[in-house]
N, C-alpha and C positions, 0 to 999 in steps of 0.2 A: 692743302698743306703738303709741302715737298719734303721728301726724305733726304737724308744726308747724301745718298747716292746720286739723286737727281741734281742736287746743288753742285756736286763735284763735276758732273757731266756738263753743266751749264758753264763752268769755268774753262772748259776745254775750248780750244780755238779750231775752226774748220781748217781742213787741209788747203793751203794756198794754191797748190798745184791744180786742184779740181775747180776751185772758184765758186762752187755752189754753197749756199748758206742755209738751205732749207733743212727740214727734219731728216731727210735722207742723206744728208752730208756725212762724210766720214770724219769723225772727230779724232783729233790728235792732241796729245797733251802739249802744253806750252813748253818752250825750249828747256827750261831748268826744272821742270817738275816731272815726277814719276807718278802715274796713276795706277794704283793696284786694281786687279781685275774685279774686285768686289765693289768698286765705285762705279763701274759701268752700269748703265741702265739695263735692267732685266725686265722683260715682259713676263709678268706672272699673273696667273688667274687667282681670283679670290678663293680662299679655301671653302670647301663645301659646308663645313660646320658654321663658319662665320656667315656665309651667304644665307644659309637656311635660317639661322637665328635672326638675322636682320629681316629677311623676307617674311617669316612667320610671326615675328614679334615675340617669340618664346625666349626664355632665358634658361641657362643651365641651372641645375639644382644647386642651391647654396650649400656651403659647408656648414654643418651643424656643430656649434661649440657648446660644451657643457661646463657648467660652473661647479667645481669641486671644492670651493672655499667655504661652503656651508658647514657649520659645526657638526651636523648629523651625518655628513657624507662619509661613506666608507673610505674613499680616497683621501679625504682630509685627515682621518684618524691615523692613517699609515705614515703621514708626513710628520716629522718631528724636528728636522734640521732646517735652518734658514740659509746658511752659507758655510762653505768650507774653504779654508785657506791654508796654504803651506808657507809660512813666513820664512823659514830658514832651514838649514841643515847643519849637521855636525859630522865631521870626518873623524871616525874612531880608528886610531891606529892599532895595529896588531902588536904581538910580542916582539917580533923581529922587524926591522925597518923594511917597509914595502910588502910585508906578508901579513895576511889576515886583516887588512884594513877594510873598513866598510863605511857607508854613509847612513846616517839616521836622519829621518825627516820629522820636523816638528810641525804637527798638524793642529789647527784650531777649528773646532766645529761649533758654530753659533747655533744654539737650539731655539725653538720657538717659545718654549715655556721658561727655561732656566737660563743660566749664564753659559759662558763658553766652556767647552770640553777641550782639554789638552791631551793629545795623543802622540806617541812616538812610535814610528814604524820604519822598517827597512824596506828596500825595493822588493826583496824576495817575498815579503808578506803581501805586497800589492799583487805580485804575480800569482800567489796562492789564492787571493780573493778573486782575481780575474778568472782563474781556472774554475773555481767553485761556482761563480756566477754563471759562466757559460754552461757548466754541467747541470746546475739547478734550473736555469731558465733557458732551455734550448730554443724556445719559440721567440725569445727576446734578444737574440744575439746581436741584431742590428742596433739595439738600444745601448749596448755595452761598448763604449769607446775603447780603442786599443791603448795599450800602455806605451809610453815613450820607449824608444829602442835602447838596447844595452850597448856598451862599448868597452872593450878591454883596454884599449889604448888611452882613451880620454876620460875614463870614468871619474877621475878626481879633478878634472879641469873645471874652473869656475863657469865658463861659457856652457859647457855640456851640462853641468849640474843645474844651471839656471833654466835651460830648456827642459830638463827633466822635471824640475820643480813645477814649472807651468803645466806640463803635460799631466803630472800626477794630480795637481790641483783640479784641472779640468775633468779628469777621470772621476775623482771623488765627488765633485759637484754633480756630475751626470748621474752617478749611482745614488747618492744620498737624497737628491731632489726628485727622484723617480719614485712614485708611490709603490710601484710593484717591488722594487728592490729595498726600499727604506725600512720596511717592516720584516724583512726576511731574517731568519736565524743566521744565515751565512754572513750578512753584513754586521749583525750584532756581535757575532763571534770575532770578526776582524776588529771592531771598535773596542770591545770590552775585554779582550784577552791580552 
């Protein structure tokens, strides 16, 4: 089986000035084509790990998967949400034009046992949740996605708000569908306050 790199080298034409056509011939690209350097044939040795596994017939240790969907599983008990979505938002205007305005996000949490929960939150409440999760679970910071960025200039523009809606929805799904965070008092405080 030939790699993409060797196929590209085969399309090259030998240098007409030298006249030799063998494997030691200097290859030059056709007149109207440009050949990137990574298309050129590279002589590489097989990696030591691949060679040893083929030679010895041994295989790497498989990844072990665990099923936490059993009713008696501790992990399953912590999960109670099925899906989170943020359908829309409302811009609440302040007392004076342009002052004190903010955005409220309408969140729907589909639960495993009951119907959907409707929640209304501001971005500042998401920031507070993120901070409390990082403080409470310092070992799991890699599992906590970042919040979408702030913007003073475009904070009420539809395109910016749509990107923020998608980012907040992703954040909540990652938090609520993680068994470690789902049963935490920090998340319950965010949802039920």
